[in-house]
C-alpha positions as CSV (number, residue, x, y, z in Angstrom):
1,M,-1.1,-56.3,79.1
2,E,-1.6,-55.1,82.7
3,E,-4.8,-56.5,84.2
4,K,-5.3,-53.5,86.4
5,F,-4.8,-49.9,85.5
6,M,-6.6,-46.6,85.8
7,I,-7.5,-44.4,82.8
8,T,-6.5,-41.0,84.0
9,D,-7.4,-38.9,81.0
10,I,-8.7,-39.1,77.4
11,D,-6.8,-36.5,75.3
12,R,-8.9,-36.9,72.1
13,V,-10.8,-39.4,69.9
14,I,-10.6,-39.1,66.2
15,M,-11.8,-40.9,63.1
16,V,-9.2,-41.3,60.3
17,G,-10.8,-41.5,56.9
18,Q,-9.6,-43.4,53.8
19,D,-8.1,-40.3,52.2
20,E,-6.5,-38.9,55.3
21,Y,-3.0,-39.8,54.1
22,S,-2.2,-39.7,50.4
23,D,1.3,-41.4,50.6
24,Q,1.6,-45.2,50.6
25,T,4.3,-45.0,53.3
26,I,3.8,-42.9,56.3
27,S,6.6,-42.3,58.8
28,F,6.0,-40.9,62.3
29,G,9.2,-39.6,63.7
30,H,7.8,-38.0,66.9
31,A,7.3,-39.3,70.4
32,L,3.8,-40.5,71.2
33,K,2.5,-38.2,74.0
34,S,-0.4,-40.5,74.7
35,N,-1.2,-44.2,74.6
36,E,-3.2,-45.0,71.4
37,L,-5.9,-47.6,70.9
38,I,-7.0,-47.9,67.3
39,F,-9.9,-49.9,65.8
40,H,-9.6,-50.6,62.1
41,F,-13.0,-50.9,60.3
42,S,-11.5,-51.4,56.9
43,G,-8.2,-51.4,54.9
44,H,-4.9,-53.2,55.3
45,D,-1.7,-51.8,56.7
46,T,1.7,-53.2,57.7
47,V,3.0,-51.3,60.8
48,Y,6.6,-51.2,61.8
49,F,6.8,-50.2,65.4
50,D,10.1,-50.5,67.3
51,D,11.2,-54.1,66.5
52,L,7.6,-55.3,65.8
53,I,5.8,-55.8,62.6
54,L,2.0,-55.6,63.0
55,E,-0.6,-56.4,60.3
56,T,-3.8,-54.5,60.6
57,K,-6.9,-55.6,58.7
58,P,-10.6,-55.0,59.3
59,N,-11.7,-55.7,62.9
60,T,-8.1,-55.4,64.2
61,V,-7.4,-53.4,67.4
62,R,-3.9,-51.9,67.6
63,F,-2.3,-50.6,70.9
64,L,0.6,-48.2,70.8
65,P,2.4,-47.3,74.1
66,K,3.2,-43.8,75.1
67,G,6.9,-42.8,74.5
68,K,9.5,-42.5,71.7
69,P,9.6,-45.5,69.4
70,K,12.8,-46.4,67.6
71,R,10.7,-46.7,64.4
72,Y,7.1,-46.1,63.5
73,D,6.3,-46.5,59.8
74,V,3.0,-47.5,58.2
75,I,2.8,-49.1,54.8
76,R,-0.8,-48.7,53.4
77,H,-1.7,-51.7,51.1
78,E,-5.4,-50.8,51.0
79,K,-7.0,-47.6,52.2
80,G,-9.4,-47.8,55.2
81,E,-11.0,-46.1,58.1
82,C,-10.2,-46.3,61.8
83,I,-11.0,-44.7,65.1
84,D,-8.0,-43.6,67.2
85,V,-8.3,-43.0,71.0
86,F,-5.5,-41.0,72.7
87,F,-5.4,-41.6,76.4
88,Q,-3.3,-41.6,79.6
89,T,-3.1,-44.2,82.4
90,D,-1.6,-44.4,85.9
91,R,0.8,-47.1,84.9
92,P,2.1,-48.5,81.6
93,I,-0.4,-50.9,80.0
94,S,2.2,-52.8,78.0
95,E,5.9,-52.3,77.3
96,C,5.3,-53.0,73.6
97,A,2.7,-52.5,71.0
98,F,0.3,-55.3,70.1
99,N,-2.5,-56.2,67.8
100,A,-5.8,-58.0,68.8
101,N,-7.9,-59.7,66.2
102,T,-11.5,-58.9,67.2
103,A,-13.4,-60.4,64.3
104,Q,-15.3,-62.7,66.6
105,N,-16.4,-59.9,68.9
106,E,-19.2,-57.8,67.4
107,K,-19.3,-55.5,70.4
108,L,-16.0,-53.8,69.9
109,G,-16.7,-51.9,66.7
110,S,-19.9,-50.6,68.1
111,L,-18.2,-49.5,71.3
112,F,-15.6,-47.5,69.4
113,K,-18.3,-45.8,67.3
114,K,-20.2,-45.0,70.5
115,L,-17.1,-43.6,72.1
116,F,-16.4,-41.4,69.1
117,A,-20.0,-40.2,69.0
118,T,-20.0,-39.5,72.7
119,W,-16.7,-37.6,72.6
120,V,-17.5,-35.4,69.6
121,G,-21.1,-34.8,70.9
122,R,-19.8,-33.0,74.0
123,N,-23.1,-33.4,75.8
124,D,-23.3,-33.0,79.6
125,G,-21.3,-35.8,81.2
126,Y,-19.6,-36.8,77.9
127,Y,-16.1,-37.0,79.5
128,F,-17.0,-39.5,82.2
129,E,-19.2,-41.5,79.8
130,S,-16.3,-41.6,77.4
131,I,-14.0,-43.0,80.0
132,S,-16.7,-45.6,81.0
133,I,-16.9,-46.8,77.4
134,L,-13.1,-47.0,77.1
135,Y,-13.1,-49.3,80.2
136,K,-15.7,-51.5,78.5
137,I,-13.5,-51.7,75.4
138,F,-10.6,-52.9,77.6
139,A,-12.9,-55.4,79.4
140,E,-13.8,-56.9,76.0
141,L,-10.2,-57.1,74.9
142,Q,-9.1,-58.8,78.1
143,K,-12.0,-61.3,78.0
144,N,-11.6,-62.4,74.4
145,N,-8.7,-61.2,72.3
146,H,-5.4,-60.3,74.0
147,I,-3.0,-63.2,74.4
148,P,-2.4,-64.0,78.1
149,K,1.1,-63.1,79.3
150,Q,1.9,-66.7,80.4
151,H,1.2,-67.8,76.8
152,F,3.7,-65.3,75.4
153,L,6.3,-66.6,77.8
154,K,5.9,-70.1,76.3
155,I,6.9,-68.8,72.8
156,K,9.4,-66.2,74.0
157,P,12.6,-68.4,73.4
158,A,11.6,-68.8,69.8
159,V,10.8,-65.1,69.4
160,D,14.2,-64.2,70.8
161,R,15.9,-66.6,68.4
162,I,14.0,-65.2,65.4
163,H,15.0,-61.7,66.2
164,D,18.6,-62.7,66.8
165,R,19.1,-65.0,63.9
166,F,16.6,-64.3,61.1
167,L,19.4,-63.0,58.8
168,Q,21.7,-66.0,59.4
169,D,19.6,-69.1,60.0
170,A,17.0,-71.0,58.1
171,L,14.5,-71.2,61.0
172,S,12.0,-74.0,60.7
173,I,8.7,-74.2,62.6
174,E,9.8,-77.6,63.9
175,S,13.0,-76.3,65.5
176,L,11.3,-73.2,66.9
177,A,8.5,-75.2,68.5
178,A,11.0,-77.7,69.9
179,M,12.9,-74.8,71.5
180,C,9.7,-73.9,73.4
181,G,8.9,-77.5,74.3
182,I,5.5,-77.4,72.7
183,K,3.8,-78.9,69.6
184,E,4.1,-77.2,66.2
185,S,0.4,-76.5,65.9
186,Y,0.2,-75.0,69.4
187,F,3.3,-72.9,68.8
188,Q,1.8,-71.5,65.5
189,R,-1.5,-70.7,67.2
190,L,0.1,-68.8,70.1
191,F,2.4,-67.0,67.7
192,K,-0.5,-65.9,65.5
193,E,-2.5,-64.7,68.5
194,K,0.4,-62.6,69.6
195,Y,1.7,-61.2,66.3
196,G,-1.3,-61.5,64.0
197,D,0.6,-63.7,61.4
198,S,2.3,-67.0,61.0
199,P,6.0,-67.4,62.1
200,K,7.0,-67.9,58.5
201,K,5.4,-64.6,57.3
202,Y,6.8,-62.8,60.4
203,I,10.3,-63.9,59.5
204,V,9.9,-62.8,55.9
205,Q,8.6,-59.4,57.1
206,L,11.7,-58.9,59.3
207,K,13.9,-59.6,56.3
208,I,11.9,-57.2,54.1
209,N,12.1,-54.6,56.9
210,H,15.9,-55.0,57.0
211,A,16.1,-54.8,53.2
212,C,14.3,-51.5,53.3
213,D,16.9,-50.1,55.6
214,L,19.7,-51.3,53.4
215,L,18.0,-49.9,50.2
216,R,17.8,-46.5,51.9
217,L,21.6,-46.5,52.4
218,E,22.1,-46.8,48.6
219,R,25.3,-48.7,49.1
220,Y,24.3,-52.1,47.9
221,T,22.8,-53.6,44.7
222,V,19.5,-55.5,44.9
223,T,21.4,-58.7,44.4
224,Q,23.7,-58.0,47.4
225,I,20.8,-57.1,49.6
226,A,19.1,-60.4,48.7
227,E,22.2,-62.2,49.9
228,L,22.6,-60.0,53.0
229,C,18.9,-60.7,54.0
230,N,19.4,-64.5,53.5
231,F,17.0,-64.9,50.5
232,S,17.8,-67.9,48.2
233,D,18.1,-65.7,45.1
234,V,17.5,-62.1,43.9
235,Y,14.3,-63.1,41.9
236,F,12.7,-64.7,45.0
237,F,13.7,-61.6,47.0
238,S,12.1,-59.3,44.5
239,R,8.9,-61.2,44.4
240,Q,8.7,-61.3,48.2
241,F,9.5,-57.6,48.4
242,K,6.7,-56.7,46.0
243,E,4.2,-58.9,47.8
244,Y,4.9,-57.2,51.1
245,M,5.6,-53.7,50.0
246,G,3.5,-53.4,46.9
247,I,6.4,-52.2,44.8
248,T,9.7,-53.6,43.6
249,P,13.0,-52.9,45.4
250,T,14.1,-50.7,42.4
251,Q,10.8,-48.7,42.6
252,F,11.3,-48.4,46.4
253,V,14.8,-46.9,45.9
254,N,13.5,-44.4,43.2
255,K,10.6,-43.4,45.4
256,Y,13.0,-42.9,48.4
257,K,15.3,-40.7,46.3
258,S,12.4,-38.6,45.0
259,S,11.2,-38.0,48.6
260,K,14.5,-36.4,49.7
C-alpha cells in the first residue's frame, strides 16, 4: 500500500445489512468507479477478486481498488453487516485488493461507525470531517495491520509458484519457504498476514475456484474435475468443495443451471 496519497473525494458511505443480499453467491460484473474500504462487523464471506481469494470475518477490513476486475464474486457463508466507503485518491493506493485483520485494534470499528454517522448526518462541515476520519482509519491500518511491502517481497517467489503450479504440483510448506530463503514458521506468518489464511488453505481455495469455473462449463463430470484440479480422489474433492462453498459440486451445477 502506498504510504503517501491524498483523498480527493468521498463518493458515499453506506451500511450493508445482513439481509441486503438474499443470494448466497453474489457476482459483481461491473467496473468499480471508486476505491472501496469495507469494515466487516459480523458474518463470513469468501471473496474472489481478480486472482485473489480473500476471507472476510468479523473485524476484517477489505480494500478494493478502482477499475475493472477480471472477477468479483462473493460467497456468503454467514450473513453479516459492514460499512462500505467509496472514495477517490490522487494516485493508486494499491495495485491489488487486500485484507487486514483488525481484531487487535479496537479503534477501527468505532472510526468506521463515526464516519458513517458523520456522512449521513450531513451537519455543517460533515464532508471535511468525513475525510479527516478516513485519514485516521488509514493511519491505523498503516500502523498496525497492513503487511509492509518488503515483507510481501520475501514471500513473492512462493506466491508466484503457487499461482503457476497449484494444479500440477503438490506444493509443500517446506519447499515454498525454502524457495523464499526463510523459515517455515516465518513464511506462514507473513503469508497469513498478507492473505488472511494459511498457504495450505489458500491453495485449496484456488483449486475450488478453478473447479467452479469448470463446473460452469458443464463439459466435465465431477470425477474428471477432481482429477483436473489435482485432488487425490472425487470423495475428498467433494468434501473440500462443500466445506468451502457450503454446497456439493452437484448442487452447485444445479443452482448454476437454474440461475440462467
